[in-house]
Structures are given as structure tokens and as C-alpha cells.
Gaussian input, Z-matrix of N, CA and C with variables (Angstrom, degrees):
# hf/3-21g

backbone

0 1
 N
 C     1     B1
 C     2     B2     1     A1
 N     3     B3     2     A2     1     D1
 C     4     B4     3     A3     2     D2
 C     5     B5     4     A4     3     D3
 N     6     B6     5     A5     4     D4
 C     7     B7     6     A6     5     D5
 C     8     B8     7     A7     6     D6
 N     9     B9     8     A8     7     D7
 C    10    B10     9     A9     8     D8
 C    11    B11    10    A10     9     D9
 N    12    B12    11    A11    10    D10
 C    13    B13    12    A12    11    D11
 C    14    B14    13    A13    12    D12
 N    15    B15    14    A14    13    D13
 C    16    B16    15    A15    14    D14
 C    17    B17    16    A16    15    D15
 N    18    B18    17    A17    16    D16
 C    19    B19    18    A18    17    D17
 C    20    B20    19    A19    18    D18
 N    21    B21    20    A20    19    D19
 C    22    B22    21    A21    20    D20
 C    23    B23    22    A22    21    D21
 N    24    B24    23    A23    22    D22
 C    25    B25    24    A24    23    D23
 C    26    B26    25    A25    24    D24
 N    27    B27    26    A26    25    D25
 C    28    B28    27    A27    26    D26
 C    29    B29    28    A28    27    D27
 N    30    B30    29    A29    28    D28
 C    31    B31    30    A30    29    D29
 C    32    B32    31    A31    30    D30
 N    33    B33    32    A32    31    D31
 C    34    B34    33    A33    32    D32
 C    35    B35    34    A34    33    D33
 N    36    B36    35    A35    34    D34
 C    37    B37    36    A36    35    D35
 C    38    B38    37    A37    36    D36
 N    39    B39    38    A38    37    D37
 C    40    B40    39    A39    38    D38
 C    41    B41    40    A40    39    D39
 N    42    B42    41    A41    40    D40
 C    43    B43    42    A42    41    D41
 C    44    B44    43    A43    42    D42
 N    45    B45    44    A44    43    D43
 C    46    B46    45    A45    44    D44
 C    47    B47    46    A46    45    D45
 N    48    B48    47    A47    46    D46
 C    49    B49    48    A48    47    D47
 C    50    B50    49    A49    48    D48
 N    51    B51    50    A50    49    D49
 C    52    B52    51    A51    50    D50
 C    53    B53    52    A52    51    D51
 N    54    B54    53    A53    52    D52
 C    55    B55    54    A54    53    D53
 C    56    B56    55    A55    54    D54
 N    57    B57    56    A56    55    D55
 C    58    B58    57    A57    56    D56
 C    59    B59    58    A58    57    D57
 N    60    B60    59    A59    58    D58
 C    61    B61    60    A60    59    D59
 C    62    B62    61    A61    60    D60
 N    63    B63    62    A62    61    D61
 C    64    B64    63    A63    62    D62
 C    65    B65    64    A64    63    D63
 N    66    B66    65    A65    64    D64
 C    67    B67    66    A66    65    D65
 C    68    B68    67    A67    66    D66
 N    69    B69    68    A68    67    D67
 C    70    B70    69    A69    68    D68
 C    71    B71    70    A70    69    D69
 N    72    B72    71    A71    70    D70
 C    73    B73    72    A72    71    D71
 C    74    B74    73    A73    72    D72
 N    75    B75    74    A74    73    D73
 C    76    B76    75    A75    74    D74
 C    77    B77    76    A76    75    D75
 N    78    B78    77    A77    76    D76
 C    79    B79    78    A78    77    D77
 C    80    B80    79    A79    78    D78
 N    81    B81    80    A80    79    D79
 C    82    B82    81    A81    80    D80
 C    83    B83    82    A82    81    D81
 N    84    B84    83    A83    82    D82
 C    85    B85    84    A84    83    D83
 C    86    B86    85    A85    84    D84
 N    87    B87    86    A86    85    D85
 C    88    B88    87    A87    86    D86
 C    89    B89    88    A88    87    D87
 N    90    B90    89    A89    88    D88
 C    91    B91    90    A90    89    D89
 C    92    B92    91    A91    90    D90
 N    93    B93    92    A92    91    D91
 C    94    B94    93    A93    92    D92
 C    95    B95    94    A94    93    D93
 N    96    B96    95    A95    94    D94
 C    97    B97    96    A96    95    D95
 C    98    B98    97    A97    96    D96
 N    99    B99    98    A98    97    D97
 C   100   B100    99    A99    98    D98
 C   101   B101   100   A100    99    D99
 N   102   B102   101   A101   100   D100
 C   103   B103   102   A102   101   D101
 C   104   B104   103   A103   102   D102
 N   105   B105   104   A104   103   D103
 C   106   B106   105   A105   104   D104
 C   107   B107   106   A106   105   D105
 N   108   B108   107   A107   106   D106
 C   109   B109   108   A108   107   D107
 C   110   B110   109   A109   108   D108
 N   111   B111   110   A110   109   D109
 C   112   B112   111   A111   110   D110
 C   113   B113   112   A112   111   D111
 N   114   B114   113   A113   112   D112
 C   115   B115   114   A114   113   D113
 C   116   B116   115   A115   114   D114
 N   117   B117   116   A116   115   D115
 C   118   B118   117   A117   116   D116
 C   119   B119   118   A118   117   D117
 N   120   B120   119   A119   118   D118
 C   121   B121   120   A120   119   D119
 C   122   B122   121   A121   120   D120
 N   123   B123   122   A122   121   D121
 C   124   B124   123   A123   122   D122
 C   125   B125   124   A124   123   D123
 N   126   B126   125   A125   124   D124
 C   127   B127   126   A126   125   D125
 C   128   B128   127   A127   126   D126
 N   129   B129   128   A128   127   D127
 C   130   B130   129   A129   128   D128
 C   131   B131   130   A130   129   D129
 N   132   B132   131   A131   130   D130
 C   133   B133   132   A132   131   D131
 C   134   B134   133   A133   132   D132
 N   135   B135   134   A134   133   D133
 C   136   B136   135   A135   134   D134
 C   137   B137   136   A136   135   D135
 N   138   B138   137   A137   136   D136
 C   139   B139   138   A138   137   D137
 C   140   B140   139   A139   138   D138
 N   141   B141   140   A140   139   D139
 C   142   B142   141   A141   140   D140
 C   143   B143   142   A142   141   D141
 N   144   B144   143   A143   142   D142
 C   145   B145   144   A144   143   D143
 C   146   B146   145   A145   144   D144
 N   147   B147   146   A146   145   D145
 C   148   B148   147   A147   146   D146
 C   149   B149   148   A148   147   D147
 N   150   B150   149   A149   148   D148
 C   151   B151   150   A150   149   D149
 C   152   B152   151   A151   150   D150
 N   153   B153   152   A152   151   D151
 C   154   B154   153   A153   152   D152
 C   155   B155   154   A154   153   D153
 N   156   B156   155   A155   154   D154
 C   157   B157   156   A156   155   D155
 C   158   B158   157   A157   156   D156
 N   159   B159   158   A158   157   D157
 C   160   B160   159   A159   158   D158
 C   161   B161   160   A160   159   D159
 N   162   B162   161   A161   160   D160
 C   163   B163   162   A162   161   D161
 C   164   B164   163   A163   162   D162
 N   165   B165   164   A164   163   D163
 C   166   B166   165   A165   164   D164
 C   167   B167   166   A166   165   D165
 N   168   B168   167   A167   166   D166
 C   169   B169   168   A168   167   D167
 C   170   B170   169   A169   168   D168
 N   171   B171   170   A170   169   D169
 C   172   B172   171   A171   170   D170
 C   173   B173   172   A172   171   D171
 N   174   B174   173   A173   172   D172
 C   175   B175   174   A174   173   D173
 C   176   B176   175   A175   174   D174
 N   177   B177   176   A176   175   D175
 C   178   B178   177   A177   176   D176
 C   179   B179   178   A178   177   D177
 N   180   B180   179   A179   178   D178
 C   181   B181   180   A180   179   D179
 C   182   B182   181   A181   180   D180
 N   183   B183   182   A182   181   D181
 C   184   B184   183   A183   182   D182
 C   185   B185   184   A184   183   D183
 N   186   B186   185   A185   184   D184
 C   187   B187   186   A186   185   D185
 C   188   B188   187   A187   186   D186
 N   189   B189   188   A188   187   D187
 C   190   B190   189   A189   188   D188
 C   191   B191   190   A190   189   D189
 N   192   B192   191   A191   190   D190
 C   193   B193   192   A192   191   D191
 C   194   B194   193   A193   192   D192
 N   195   B195   194   A194   193   D193
 C   196   B196   195   A195   194   D194
 C   197   B197   196   A196   195   D195
 N   198   B198   197   A197   196   D196
 C   199   B199   198   A198   197   D197
 C   200   B200   199   A199   198   D198
 N   201   B201   200   A200   199   D199
 C   202   B202   201   A201   200   D200
 C   203   B203   202   A202   201   D201
 N   204   B204   203   A203   202   D202
 C   205   B205   204   A204   203   D203
 C   206   B206   205   A205   204   D204
 N   207   B207   206   A206   205   D205
 C   208   B208   207   A207   206   D206
 C   209   B209   208   A208   207   D207
 N   210   B210   209   A209   208   D208
 C   211   B211   210   A210   209   D209
 C   212   B212   211   A211   210   D210
 N   213   B213   212   A212   211   D211
 C   214   B214   213   A213   212   D212
 C   215   B215   214   A214   213   D213
 N   216   B216   215   A215   214   D214
 C   217   B217   216   A216   215   D215
 C   218   B218   217   A217   216   D216
 N   219   B219   218   A218   217   D217
 C   220   B220   219   A219   218   D218
 C   221   B221   220   A220   219   D219
 N   222   B222   221   A221   220   D220
 C   223   B223   222   A222   221   D221
 C   224   B224   223   A223   222   D222
 N   225   B225   224   A224   223   D223
 C   226   B226   225   A225   224   D224
 C   227   B227   226   A226   225   D225
 N   228   B228   227   A227   226   D226
 C   229   B229   228   A228   227   D227
 C   230   B230   229   A229   228   D228
 N   231   B231   230   A230   229   D229
 C   232   B232   231   A231   230   D230
 C   233   B233   232   A232   231   D231
 N   234   B234   233   A233   232   D232
 C   235   B235   234   A234   233   D233
 C   236   B236   235   A235   234   D234
 N   237   B237   236   A236   235   D235
 C   238   B238   237   A237   236   D236
 C   239   B239   238   A238   237   D237
 N   240   B240   239   A239   238   D238
 C   241   B241   240   A240   239   D239
 C   242   B242   241   A241   240   D240
 N   243   B243   242   A242   241   D241
 C   244   B244   243   A243   242   D242
 C   245   B245   244   A244   243   D243
 N   246   B246   245   A245   244   D244
 C   247   B247   246   A246   245   D245
 C   248   B248   247   A247   246   D246
 N   249   B249   248   A248   247   D247
 C   250   B250   249   A249   248   D248
 C   251   B251   250   A250   249   D249
 N   252   B252   251   A251   250   D250
 C   253   B253   252   A252   251   D251
 C   254   B254   253   A253   252   D252
 N   255   B255   254   A254   253   D253
 C   256   B256   255   A255   254   D254
 C   257   B257   256   A256   255   D255
 N   258   B258   257   A257   256   D256
 C   259   B259   258   A258   257   D257
 C   260   B260   259   A259   258   D258
 N   261   B261   260   A260   259   D259
 C   262   B262   261   A261   260   D260
 C   263   B263   262   A262   261   D261
 N   264   B264   263   A263   262   D262
 C   265   B265   264   A264   263   D263
 C   266   B266   265   A265   264   D264
 N   267   B267   266   A266   265   D265
 C   268   B268   267   A267   266   D266
 C   269   B269   268   A268   267   D267
 N   270   B270   269   A269   268   D268
 C   271   B271   270   A270   269   D269
 C   272   B272   271   A271   270   D270
 N   273   B273   272   A272   271   D271
 C   274   B274   273   A273   272   D272
 C   275   B275   274   A274   273   D273
 N   276   B276   275   A275   274   D274
 C   277   B277   276   A276   275   D275
 C   278   B278   277   A277   276   D276
 N   279   B279   278   A278   277   D277
 C   280   B280   279   A279   278   D278
 C   281   B281   280   A280   279   D279
 N   282   B282   281   A281   280   D280
 C   283   B283   282   A282   281   D281
 C   284   B284   283   A283   282   D282
 N   285   B285   284   A284   283   D283
 C   286   B286   285   A285   284   D284
 C   287   B287   286   A286   285   D285
 N   288   B288   287   A287   286   D286
 C   289   B289   288   A288   287   D287
 C   290   B290   289   A289   288   D288
 N   291   B291   290   A290   289   D289
 C   292   B292   291   A291   290   D290
 C   293   B293   292   A292   291   D291
 N   294   B294   293   A293   292   D292
 C   295   B295   294   A294   293   D293
 C   296   B296   295   A295   294   D294

   B1=1.4733
   B2=1.5184
   B3=1.2635
   B4=1.4644
   B5=1.5424
   B6=1.3269
   B7=1.4349
   B8=1.5287
   B9=1.3081
   B10=1.4661
   B11=1.5494
   B12=1.3422
   B13=1.4940
   B14=1.5068
   B15=1.3356
   B16=1.4917
   B17=1.4883
   B18=1.3177
   B19=1.4569
   B20=1.5317
   B21=1.3026
   B22=1.4680
   B23=1.5085
   B24=1.2876
   B25=1.4542
   B26=1.5187
   B27=1.3356
   B28=1.4441
   B29=1.5098
   B30=1.3497
   B31=1.4345
   B32=1.5532
   B33=1.2995
   B34=1.4315
   B35=1.5203
   B36=1.3447
   B37=1.4699
   B38=1.5228
   B39=1.3679
   B40=1.4747
   B41=1.5179
   B42=1.3144
   B43=1.5093
   B44=1.5355
   B45=1.3294
   B46=1.5081
   B47=1.5019
   B48=1.3241
   B49=1.4482
   B50=1.5411
   B51=1.2908
   B52=1.4462
   B53=1.5221
   B54=1.2877
   B55=1.4334
   B56=1.5096
   B57=1.3380
   B58=1.4177
   B59=1.4904
   B60=1.3440
   B61=1.4448
   B62=1.5344
   B63=1.3069
   B64=1.4588
   B65=1.5186
   B66=1.3317
   B67=1.4861
   B68=1.4896
   B69=1.3316
   B70=1.4289
   B71=1.4770
   B72=1.3282
   B73=1.4176
   B74=1.5447
   B75=1.3436
   B76=1.4239
   B77=1.5339
   B78=1.3486
   B79=1.4617
   B80=1.5155
   B81=1.3308
   B82=1.4791
   B83=1.5143
   B84=1.3572
   B85=1.4268
   B86=1.4998
   B87=1.3667
   B88=1.4760
   B89=1.5319
   B90=1.3149
   B91=1.4692
   B92=1.4904
   B93=1.3411
   B94=1.4851
   B95=1.5447
   B96=1.3168
   B97=1.4691
   B98=1.5084
   B99=1.3489
   B100=1.4752
   B101=1.4827
   B102=1.3503
   B103=1.4600
   B104=1.4850
   B105=1.3289
   B106=1.4664
   B107=1.5114
   B108=1.3349
   B109=1.4883
   B110=1.5273
   B111=1.3333
   B112=1.4265
   B113=1.5484
   B114=1.3418
   B115=1.4648
   B116=1.5236
   B117=1.2948
   B118=1.4841
   B119=1.5264
   B120=1.3404
   B121=1.4633
   B122=1.5276
   B123=1.3121
   B124=1.4933
   B125=1.5064
   B126=1.3344
   B127=1.4819
   B128=1.5722
   B129=1.3201
   B130=1.4624
   B131=1.4983
   B132=1.3437
   B133=1.4440
   B134=1.5234
   B135=1.3405
   B136=1.4351
   B137=1.5099
   B138=1.3257
   B139=1.4533
   B140=1.4706
   B141=1.3010
   B142=1.4465
   B143=1.4766
   B144=1.3595
   B145=1.4351
   B146=1.5793
   B147=1.2622
   B148=1.4847
   B149=1.5452
   B150=1.3280
   B151=1.4606
   B152=1.5001
   B153=1.3624
   B154=1.4938
   B155=1.5215
   B156=1.3736
   B157=1.4152
   B158=1.5268
   B159=1.3183
   B160=1.4320
   B161=1.5352
   B162=1.3314
   B163=1.4463
   B164=1.5068
   B165=1.3365
   B166=1.4639
   B167=1.5378
   B168=1.3136
   B169=1.4764
   B170=1.5537
   B171=1.3942
   B172=1.4350
   B173=1.5507
   B174=1.3339
   B175=1.5040
   B176=1.5394
   B177=1.2878
   B178=1.4158
   B179=1.5329
   B180=1.3244
   B181=1.4164
   B182=1.5298
   B183=1.3581
   B184=1.4545
   B185=1.5171
   B186=1.3209
   B187=1.4640
   B188=1.5546
   B189=1.3329
   B190=1.4507
   B191=1.5219
   B192=1.3417
   B193=1.4832
   B194=1.5126
   B195=1.3137
   B196=1.5361
   B197=1.5312
   B198=1.3070
   B199=1.4469
   B200=1.5101
   B201=1.3307
   B202=1.4128
   B203=1.5054
   B204=1.2987
   B205=1.4559
   B206=1.5081
   B207=1.3073
   B208=1.4762
   B209=1.5546
   B210=1.3007
   B211=1.4635
   B212=1.4912
   B213=1.3483
   B214=1.4965
   B215=1.4814
   B216=1.3264
   B217=1.5018
   B218=1.4903
   B219=1.3120
   B220=1.4471
   B221=1.5104
   B222=1.3342
   B223=1.4827
   B224=1.5002
   B225=1.3816
   B226=1.4531
   B227=1.5181
   B228=1.3179
   B229=1.4489
   B230=1.5020
   B231=1.3753
   B232=1.4663
   B233=1.5651
   B234=1.3490
   B235=1.5067
   B236=1.5443
   B237=1.2973
   B238=1.4721
   B239=1.5060
   B240=1.3667
   B241=1.4454
   B242=1.5271
   B243=1.3215
   B244=1.4584
   B245=1.5493
   B246=1.3487
   B247=1.4534
   B248=1.5149
   B249=1.3688
   B250=1.4663
   B251=1.4781
   B252=1.3639
   B253=1.4755
   B254=1.5016
   B255=1.3009
   B256=1.4348
   B257=1.5029
   B258=1.3700
   B259=1.4738
   B260=1.5260
   B261=1.3527
   B262=1.4367
   B263=1.5220
   B264=1.3033
   B265=1.4814
   B266=1.4871
   B267=1.3275
   B268=1.4575
   B269=1.5348
   B270=1.3446
   B271=1.4424
   B272=1.4916
   B273=1.3641
   B274=1.4701
   B275=1.5247
   B276=1.3516
   B277=1.4614
   B278=1.5044
   B279=1.3620
   B280=1.4493
   B281=1.4864
   B282=1.2948
   B283=1.4459
   B284=1.5018
   B285=1.3657
   B286=1.4995
   B287=1.5372
   B288=1.3170
   B289=1.4827
   B290=1.5089
   B291=1.3514
   B292=1.4617
   B293=1.5089
   B294=1.3534
   B295=1.4266
   B296=1.5147
   A1=108.97
   A2=117.85
   A3=125.46
   A4=111.10
   A5=118.19
   A6=122.50
   A7=106.45
   A8=116.32
   A9=120.54
   A10=112.94
   A11=115.51
   A12=119.56
   A13=113.96
   A14=113.97
   A15=119.79
   A16=107.99
   A17=112.82
   A18=122.94
   A19=109.21
   A20=113.28
   A21=119.81
   A22=111.24
   A23=120.06
   A24=125.61
   A25=108.15
   A26=117.99
   A27=121.93
   A28=109.87
   A29=117.57
   A30=121.63
   A31=109.52
   A32=118.28
   A33=123.32
   A34=107.55
   A35=116.70
   A36=122.52
   A37=105.37
   A38=116.21
   A39=121.34
   A40=109.00
   A41=115.33
   A42=118.08
   A43=110.40
   A44=118.74
   A45=124.45
   A46=110.43
   A47=119.17
   A48=123.65
   A49=112.33
   A50=116.77
   A51=120.62
   A52=111.70
   A53=119.39
   A54=126.30
   A55=108.11
   A56=117.83
   A57=121.71
   A58=113.61
   A59=116.87
   A60=120.56
   A61=108.56
   A62=115.02
   A63=121.92
   A64=108.22
   A65=116.31
   A66=121.61
   A67=108.33
   A68=116.08
   A69=121.56
   A70=110.24
   A71=119.97
   A72=124.96
   A73=109.69
   A74=115.18
   A75=121.54
   A76=105.69
   A77=116.81
   A78=118.56
   A79=112.89
   A80=113.99
   A81=120.37
   A82=105.87
   A83=114.34
   A84=119.86
   A85=110.67
   A86=114.36
   A87=120.28
   A88=112.76
   A89=116.93
   A90=120.44
   A91=111.51
   A92=116.12
   A93=119.73
   A94=109.49
   A95=114.27
   A96=121.74
   A97=105.64
   A98=112.70
   A99=116.30
   A100=111.60
   A101=114.69
   A102=122.91
   A103=110.70
   A104=115.54
   A105=123.75
   A106=106.51
   A107=116.40
   A108=121.37
   A109=109.40
   A110=115.63
   A111=119.78
   A112=109.66
   A113=114.18
   A114=120.40
   A115=111.35
   A116=119.67
   A117=124.20
   A118=111.73
   A119=117.49
   A120=121.17
   A121=110.75
   A122=114.33
   A123=123.38
   A124=110.06
   A125=117.27
   A126=122.77
   A127=107.66
   A128=111.98
   A129=116.95
   A130=109.45
   A131=117.14
   A132=120.44
   A133=108.63
   A134=115.58
   A135=125.67
   A136=105.71
   A137=117.91
   A138=120.90
   A139=117.23
   A140=114.68
   A141=122.05
   A142=111.76
   A143=114.90
   A144=123.37
   A145=107.69
   A146=116.52
   A147=121.30
   A148=107.87
   A149=116.18
   A150=118.99
   A151=112.90
   A152=115.14
   A153=119.45
   A154=111.62
   A155=118.56
   A156=121.73
   A157=111.85
   A158=117.00
   A159=123.92
   A160=110.63
   A161=117.03
   A162=121.81
   A163=108.84
   A164=114.45
   A165=118.61
   A166=109.09
   A167=115.49
   A168=122.05
   A169=104.79
   A170=109.90
   A171=115.57
   A172=104.93
   A173=112.49
   A174=117.76
   A175=107.85
   A176=116.29
   A177=121.40
   A178=111.18
   A179=119.80
   A180=122.33
   A181=112.82
   A182=115.28
   A183=119.56
   A184=110.05
   A185=122.03
   A186=126.17
   A187=113.45
   A188=116.89
   A189=121.48
   A190=107.61
   A191=118.71
   A192=119.17
   A193=112.21
   A194=113.22
   A195=118.52
   A196=109.47
   A197=115.49
   A198=123.93
   A199=106.91
   A200=118.54
   A201=123.82
   A202=111.22
   A203=119.02
   A204=124.41
   A205=108.93
   A206=114.52
   A207=120.31
   A208=110.38
   A209=115.30
   A210=122.78
   A211=109.46
   A212=115.78
   A213=119.65
   A214=109.40
   A215=114.62
   A216=119.74
   A217=110.97
   A218=114.84
   A219=122.14
   A220=109.37
   A221=115.72
   A222=123.90
   A223=108.85
   A224=114.82
   A225=118.14
   A226=110.06
   A227=118.95
   A228=123.71
   A229=115.39
   A230=114.26
   A231=119.07
   A232=109.50
   A233=111.10
   A234=116.69
   A235=106.20
   A236=113.59
   A237=120.79
   A238=107.40
   A239=114.96
   A240=116.34
   A241=112.00
   A242=116.34
   A243=119.37
   A244=106.55
   A245=112.07
   A246=122.08
   A247=105.81
   A248=114.16
   A249=121.44
   A250=108.52
   A251=115.89
   A252=119.76
   A253=111.74
   A254=116.04
   A255=124.12
   A256=111.49
   A257=117.47
   A258=122.62
   A259=112.28
   A260=119.99
   A261=122.95
   A262=111.87
   A263=118.49
   A264=122.14
   A265=113.47
   A266=116.72
   A267=124.35
   A268=109.06
   A269=115.93
   A270=123.73
   A271=109.72
   A272=119.31
   A273=120.43
   A274=114.02
   A275=113.62
   A276=121.85
   A277=108.96
   A278=117.62
   A279=121.38
   A280=110.27
   A281=117.84
   A282=120.19
   A283=112.28
   A284=114.81
   A285=122.31
   A286=106.17
   A287=115.89
   A288=118.37
   A289=109.03
   A290=115.49
   A291=123.12
   A292=112.87
   A293=117.04
   A294=122.19
   A295=108.41
   D1=134.28
   D2=-178.80
   D3=-66.16
   D4=152.18
   D5=171.83
   D6=-82.48
   D7=109.79
   D8=-177.48
   D9=-107.39
   D10=-10.06
   D11=-178.41
   D12=-65.25
   D13=147.42
   D14=175.65
   D15=133.95
   D16=-170.76
   D17=175.22
   D18=-109.30
   D19=129.37
   D20=-176.65
   D21=-115.58
   D22=135.25
   D23=169.88
   D24=-82.52
   D25=108.68
   D26=-171.67
   D27=-113.06
   D28=139.87
   D29=174.06
   D30=-127.99
   D31=133.37
   D32=177.96
   D33=-118.45
   D34=127.90
   D35=-178.53
   D36=-84.29
   D37=108.84
   D38=-178.49
   D39=-114.87
   D40=169.45
   D41=176.62
   D42=-63.08
   D43=-18.64
   D44=179.63
   D45=-92.61
   D46=9.22
   D47=-175.64
   D48=96.93
   D49=177.20
   D50=-179.61
   D51=-61.20
   D52=127.34
   D53=173.75
   D54=-103.53
   D55=114.17
   D56=-178.66
   D57=-105.11
   D58=142.58
   D59=-175.64
   D60=-154.82
   D61=166.06
   D62=171.97
   D63=-105.44
   D64=123.55
   D65=174.17
   D66=-105.21
   D67=120.20
   D68=176.67
   D69=-106.58
   D70=126.35
   D71=-172.32
   D72=-124.09
   D73=137.85
   D74=171.60
   D75=-133.50
   D76=111.02
   D77=-175.75
   D78=-98.83
   D79=152.80
   D80=174.54
   D81=-143.63
   D82=105.27
   D83=-177.47
   D84=68.40
   D85=-122.29
   D86=-176.35
   D87=-98.12
   D88=8.97
   D89=176.80
   D90=-125.03
   D91=163.32
   D92=173.41
   D93=-144.10
   D94=157.51
   D95=175.55
   D96=-130.44
   D97=155.75
   D98=176.63
   D99=177.05
   D100=-160.33
   D101=176.15
   D102=-138.26
   D103=153.84
   D104=173.20
   D105=-123.92
   D106=114.64
   D107=-174.85
   D108=-121.22
   D109=128.85
   D110=177.51
   D111=-156.07
   D112=-162.25
   D113=-177.59
   D114=-63.60
   D115=-24.58
   D116=-178.41
   D117=-88.98
   D118=-0.02
   D119=178.21
   D120=117.47
   D121=-169.57
   D122=-178.17
   D123=-117.13
   D124=132.45
   D125=178.91
   D126=-127.55
   D127=138.05
   D128=170.04
   D129=-74.57
   D130=141.24
   D131=177.77
   D132=-126.11
   D133=145.15
   D134=175.52
   D135=-135.65
   D136=126.83
   D137=-178.82
   D138=-147.38
   D139=-170.00
   D140=179.79
   D141=-119.28
   D142=146.57
   D143=176.76
   D144=-114.44
   D145=121.71
   D146=177.55
   D147=-127.08
   D148=96.09
   D149=-173.72
   D150=66.16
   D151=-111.90
   D152=176.15
   D153=-107.79
   D154=17.99
   D155=-177.79
   D156=-114.00
   D157=129.95
   D158=175.51
   D159=-107.35
   D160=138.04
   D161=171.97
   D162=-132.75
   D163=140.08
   D164=175.54
   D165=-160.37
   D166=157.63
   D167=175.70
   D168=-118.82
   D169=154.08
   D170=-175.34
   D171=-150.15
   D172=130.14
   D173=177.17
   D174=-93.14
   D175=131.56
   D176=178.26
   D177=-121.82
   D178=159.57
   D179=179.09
   D180=-118.88
   D181=-15.46
   D182=-178.89
   D183=-125.67
   D184=132.86
   D185=9.74
   D186=-78.70
   D187=-11.46
   D188=178.64
   D189=-155.57
   D190=150.53
   D191=178.11
   D192=-62.73
   D193=127.35
   D194=173.55
   D195=-166.42
   D196=164.46
   D197=177.33
   D198=-101.63
   D199=126.79
   D200=173.02
   D201=-100.94
   D202=126.83
   D203=176.98
   D204=-105.01
   D205=118.44
   D206=-171.13
   D207=-113.35
   D208=142.21
   D209=174.30
   D210=-142.33
   D211=126.36
   D212=-177.08
   D213=-140.44
   D214=147.03
   D215=172.58
   D216=-111.09
   D217=131.51
   D218=-177.30
   D219=-95.95
   D220=131.41
   D221=175.68
   D222=-134.01
   D223=93.89
   D224=-178.26
   D225=68.53
   D226=-118.15
   D227=-179.78
   D228=-105.07
   D229=20.55
   D230=174.94
   D231=-129.16
   D232=155.76
   D233=175.17
   D234=-136.92
   D235=145.64
   D236=174.32
   D237=-136.49
   D238=148.67
   D239=178.76
   D240=177.03
   D241=-157.45
   D242=-177.21
   D243=-137.60
   D244=156.33
   D245=170.28
   D246=-122.51
   D247=123.79
   D248=177.50
   D249=-94.79
   D250=120.04
   D251=-179.19
   D252=-113.15
   D253=48.73
   D254=176.11
   D255=59.65
   D256=-121.74
   D257=-178.55
   D258=-59.51
   D259=-21.81
   D260=179.61
   D261=-81.89
   D262=-8.01
   D263=175.64
   D264=77.95
   D265=-163.71
   D266=-174.25
   D267=-87.83
   D268=139.80
   D269=175.86
   D270=-125.61
   D271=137.00
   D272=-179.72
   D273=-68.32
   D274=138.63
   D275=177.53
   D276=-120.01
   D277=137.55
   D278=172.50
   D279=-138.01
   D280=155.17
   D281=-177.72
   D282=-156.57
   D283=156.08
   D284=178.69
   D285=-132.32
   D286=133.02
   D287=179.25
   D288=-69.63
   D289=128.80
   D290=176.78
   D291=-92.01
   D292=-37.64
   D293=-176.09
   D294=-136.56

């Protein structure tokens, strides 16, 4: 299982431009808890860890209410993946471990 814990500088390429946030993860076995904080606010996240893959859902209210389904693969101090925003489709996600 990959070491996924820490704070990650994450960027998601959205139709409104790059959305940057800090994703803080604390894993325990096959699950993790944390927060995602950025210009649009802070959200609690709860997800699953499967080897080097993280999956989590997050409900947001800004710029409009929707559920974001996230999937990322961790490789050392980098992560890459996608965020599915329903009707808006998949958007690329990338991140670098800060701490």
C-alpha cells in the first residue's frame, strides 16, 4: 500500500480555470479522512485507499451544488487522476506532496 498521508497541493483543470487546493489526508488501513481547502471553501473528505489508488466523493455548493467523484493514483510524492463533475464530465487532477 502506498504512503498517501500528508498535505498535497492539488490542481484541478476546470472550465473556470485551474482550481487549486490543499488536500490533507490521514489514512487508516483501507480508508482515509481529511480536508480539501481552497478558494471555494473547505470540505471534509472521507475515502478509500486501494494500493496506490485513492477514491472519494465530495459535495460542494460553490459555484453550484454538485457531487464531485475523485480518483487519484499516488506515485511517491505525486498524484494524478480525475474529478467527475456529473454533467460537466471528467476533469484532470494533479498533486504534489507538500508535507
